Backbone as CSV, one residue per row, in Angstrom:
resi,resn,N_x,N_y,N_z,CA_x,CA_y,CA_z,C_x,C_y,C_z
1,MET,-33.211,2.831,-0.448,-33.857,1.584,-0.143,-33.667,1.278,1.338
2,MET,-34.717,0.898,2.004,-34.657,0.592,3.432,-34.168,-0.842,3.628
3,ARG,-33.256,-1.031,4.574,-32.732,-2.371,4.859,-33.074,-2.740,6.295
4,PHE,-33.377,-3.992,6.483,-33.632,-4.528,7.807,-32.353,-5.186,8.309
5,PRO,-32.169,-5.301,9.621,-30.917,-5.859,10.156,-30.570,-7.241,9.620
6,TRP,-31.541,-8.053,9.293,-31.253,-9.397,8.810,-30.886,-9.445,7.323
7,GLN,-31.026,-8.318,6.656,-30.642,-8.279,5.248,-29.160,-7.937,5.150
8,SER,-28.496,-8.575,4.231,-27.059,-8.334,4.115,-26.787,-6.941,3.549
9,GLN,-25.716,-6.371,4.036,-25.261,-5.079,3.543,-24.378,-5.306,2.320
10,PRO,-24.340,-4.363,1.402,-23.457,-4.539,0.251,-22.003,-4.610,0.698
11,ARG,-21.260,-5.499,0.101,-19.848,-5.664,0.448,-19.020,-4.577,-0.212
12,GLN,-18.075,-4.054,0.549,-17.146,-3.075,0.019,-15.752,-3.666,0.087
13,ALA,-14.929,-3.280,-0.860,-13.549,-3.760,-0.853,-12.865,-3.271,0.409
14,THR,-12.101,-4.152,1.032,-11.385,-3.755,2.237,-9.948,-3.429,1.885
15,ASN,-9.417,-2.423,2.487,-8.025,-2.055,2.277,-7.148,-2.932,3.139
16,MET,-5.978,-3.261,2.621,-5.027,-3.991,3.447,-4.514,-3.010,4.488
17,ALA,-4.663,-3.361,5.741,-4.270,-2.467,6.818,-2.887,-2.859,7.323
18,ILE,-2.017,-1.899,7.378,-0.668,-2.106,7.911,-0.462,-1.076,9.013
19,ASN,0.170,-1.480,10.085,0.504,-0.514,11.129,1.932,-0.764,11.583
20,PHE,2.453,0.188,12.310,3.869,0.185,12.668,4.062,0.402,14.174
21,PRO,3.642,-0.572,14.992,3.764,-0.399,16.445,5.198,-0.568,16.942
22,ASN,6.032,-1.239,16.183,7.423,-1.489,16.563,8.282,-0.362,16.007
23,GLU,8.844,0.455,16.874,9.636,1.595,16.417,11.083,1.235,16.113
24,SER,11.408,-0.038,16.151,12.767,-0.475,15.828,13.069,-0.191,14.366
25,ARG,14.317,0.098,14.096,14.814,0.259,12.744,16.290,-0.032,12.778
26,SER,16.835,-0.417,11.646,18.268,-0.713,11.600,18.805,-0.327,10.233
27,TYR,20.107,-0.133,10.193,20.752,0.189,8.923,21.170,-1.106,8.261
28,ASP,20.809,-1.275,7.000,21.186,-2.442,6.210,22.255,-1.998,5.217
29,ALA,23.508,-2.344,5.516,24.632,-1.902,4.689,24.590,-2.510,3.291
30,THR,24.083,-3.723,3.165,24.013,-4.379,1.860,23.085,-3.622,0.918
31,ARG,21.948,-3.210,1.424,20.968,-2.481,0.607,21.180,-0.974,0.639
32,HIS,22.031,-0.510,1.524,22.235,0.928,1.757,20.870,1.579,2.009
33,ALA,20.194,1.018,3.027,18.832,1.433,3.333,18.563,1.233,4.828
34,VAL,17.508,1.857,5.296,17.046,1.652,6.672,15.904,0.644,6.611
35,ARG,16.017,-0.378,7.436,15.002,-1.429,7.508,14.096,-1.167,8.703
36,PHE,12.793,-1.389,8.500,11.829,-1.296,9.595,10.721,-2.298,9.320
37,TRP,9.826,-2.472,10.279,8.834,-3.527,10.194,7.429,-2.973,10.375
38,GLY,6.518,-3.561,9.623,5.112,-3.235,9.743,4.339,-4.522,9.972
39,TYR,3.132,-4.390,10.491,2.332,-5.558,10.834,0.935,-5.436,10.255
40,ASP,0.511,-6.511,9.595,-0.855,-6.660,9.108,-1.415,-7.830,9.905
41,ARG,-2.180,-7.501,10.916,-2.638,-8.478,11.905,-1.416,-9.105,12.551
42,SER,-1.216,-10.393,12.390,-0.064,-11.028,13.029,1.112,-11.223,12.072
43,MET,0.959,-10.791,10.835,2.019,-10.968,9.841,3.006,-9.803,9.893
44,GLU,4.284,-10.138,10.086,5.331,-9.126,10.090,5.849,-8.945,8.666
45,ASN,6.031,-7.698,8.258,6.511,-7.365,6.929,7.724,-6.457,7.037
46,SER,8.739,-6.746,6.233,9.949,-5.917,6.221,9.827,-4.824,5.173
47,PHE,10.253,-3.645,5.557,10.284,-2.485,4.667,11.702,-1.940,4.654
48,PHE,12.102,-1.420,3.500,13.413,-0.798,3.352,13.222,0.558,2.695
49,VAL,13.725,1.601,3.335,13.699,2.927,2.714,15.134,3.236,2.297
50,SER,15.314,3.493,1.016,16.656,3.671,0.459,17.293,4.970,0.935
51,ALA,18.608,4.982,0.901,19.352,6.197,1.257,18.973,7.339,0.319
52,ASP,18.764,7.030,-0.957,18.372,8.065,-1.921,17.008,8.662,-1.586
53,ALA,16.075,7.823,-1.140,14.753,8.324,-0.754,14.865,9.224,0.482
54,LEU,15.702,8.823,1.439,15.914,9.658,2.628,16.577,10.981,2.245
55,ARG,17.497,10.921,1.296,18.157,12.149,0.832,17.155,13.055,0.125
56,GLN,16.181,12.472,-0.548,15.128,13.270,-1.197,14.341,14.045,-0.131
57,MET,14.144,13.433,1.029,13.418,14.083,2.121,14.278,15.128,2.817
58,GLN,15.574,14.874,2.892,16.521,15.777,3.552,17.728,15.954,2.632
59,PRO,17.705,16.970,1.776,18.729,17.132,0.739,20.177,17.201,1.232
60,ASN,20.437,17.710,2.403,21.820,17.841,2.889,22.272,16.655,3.727
61,LEU,21.603,15.554,3.591,21.856,14.371,4.402,23.211,13.737,4.081
62,GLN,23.956,13.427,5.136,25.178,12.631,4.983,24.749,11.176,4.812
63,LEU,25.511,10.397,4.077,25.092,9.029,3.778,25.720,7.976,4.685
64,ASP,26.044,8.338,5.917,26.540,7.341,6.873,25.359,6.774,7.662
65,ALA,25.564,5.640,8.305,24.490,4.924,8.996,23.799,5.783,10.053
66,VAL,24.561,6.497,10.866,23.969,7.301,11.941,23.073,8.400,11.360
67,SER,23.522,9.059,10.312,22.732,10.124,9.683,21.467,9.579,9.036
68,LEU,21.565,8.421,8.402,20.396,7.818,7.771,19.356,7.412,8.814
69,LEU,19.804,6.849,9.921,18.867,6.484,10.996,18.213,7.723,11.598
70,ARG,18.987,8.780,11.760,18.431,10.031,12.294,17.396,10.611,11.318
71,ALA,17.699,10.581,10.030,16.753,11.073,9.021,15.463,10.244,9.043
72,PHE,15.609,8.948,9.225,14.425,8.090,9.337,13.578,8.529,10.528
73,ASP,14.216,8.730,11.677,13.481,9.128,12.886,12.765,10.457,12.700
74,ILE,13.422,11.403,12.070,12.827,12.725,11.849,11.621,12.637,10.921
75,ASN,11.683,11.757,9.948,10.636,11.637,8.925,9.754,10.399,9.103
76,ARG,9.744,9.843,10.285,9.053,8.573,10.555,7.580,8.596,10.121
77,GLY,6.830,9.609,10.455,5.413,9.681,10.092,5.209,9.678,8.585
78,ARG,6.006,10.453,7.897,5.930,10.507,6.434,6.308,9.157,5.817
79,ILE,7.344,8.526,6.354,7.794,7.223,5.841,6.725,6.161,6.068
80,TYR,6.094,6.163,7.231,5.027,5.204,7.498,3.860,5.400,6.525
81,ALA,3.516,6.638,6.230,2.423,6.906,5.283,2.782,6.392,3.887
82,ILE,4.018,6.603,3.466,4.477,6.109,2.165,4.480,4.581,2.166
83,ALA,4.961,3.989,3.256,5.007,2.530,3.360,3.611,1.926,3.257
84,ALA,2.632,2.562,3.869,1.255,2.059,3.804,0.740,2.080,2.366
85,LYS,1.085,3.115,1.610,0.669,3.193,0.199,1.359,2.110,-0.625
86,VAL,2.643,1.905,-0.388,3.383,0.864,-1.114,2.816,-0.505,-0.766
87,TYR,2.516,-0.727,0.489,1.957,-2.004,0.935,0.598,-2.270,0.279
88,ALA,-0.203,-1.242,0.129,-1.545,-1.392,-0.439,-1.513,-1.795,-1.912
89,ARG,-0.387,-1.628,-2.580,-0.273,-2.004,-3.999,-0.283,-3.516,-4.200
90,GLY,0.033,-4.263,-3.168,0.024,-5.719,-3.286,1.051,-6.343,-2.367
91,ARG,0.805,-7.580,-2.027,1.668,-8.288,-1.079,2.929,-8.809,-1.746
92,ARG,4.030,-8.671,-1.036,5.339,-9.144,-1.489,6.094,-9.658,-0.278
93,GLY,7.281,-10.182,-0.523,8.122,-10.661,0.573,8.678,-9.517,1.405
94,SER,9.052,-8.425,0.750,9.506,-7.216,1.429,9.145,-6.028,0.538
95,TYR,9.243,-4.850,1.106,8.784,-3.647,0.416,9.911,-2.621,0.407
96,ASP,10.228,-2.115,-0.793,11.276,-1.114,-0.953,10.643,0.241,-1.224
97,LEU,11.031,1.226,-0.426,10.582,2.591,-0.628,11.728,3.340,-1.298
98,ASN,11.486,3.817,-2.507,12.510,4.488,-3.300,12.153,5.931,-3.547
99,VAL,13.009,6.618,-4.274,12.794,8.047,-4.596,11.441,8.259,-5.262
100,ALA,11.043,7.361,-6.139,9.771,7.506,-6.842,8.567,7.485,-5.897
101,ASP,8.712,6.886,-4.729,7.623,6.796,-3.762,7.511,8.023,-2.873
102,VAL,8.577,8.782,-2.788,8.637,9.904,-1.841,7.828,11.087,-2.332
C-alpha cells in the first residue's frame, strides 16, 4: 500500500533503551556484587552483577573485591549486553544480574 507523507505510519512497539556511558563501578560488600549504572535518557538505574554470575563468566575467579572488579572490567561488554536484556524485561528500582542471566 502506498503512503503519503501526511498519512500516519503504523506504530511499532519501542524497546526501552539503556546505555552505559559511565564506566564507574564499585564493590558492594552487602550484596557481594559489583554495582554499576545505566541510563535511560536522564534516568539513572542501578545494576548489580553477583559474584556468582562473575564466577560463571570466569570459573577460577577469586571472590575478593579487587578480583571481582577486575572480572567485571574484563567482561564489561558481555555484562552490559546482559544488563540491557534484564532491563528490557520491565522497570524496577534496581536490577540484579544473576547466574541465570549469564
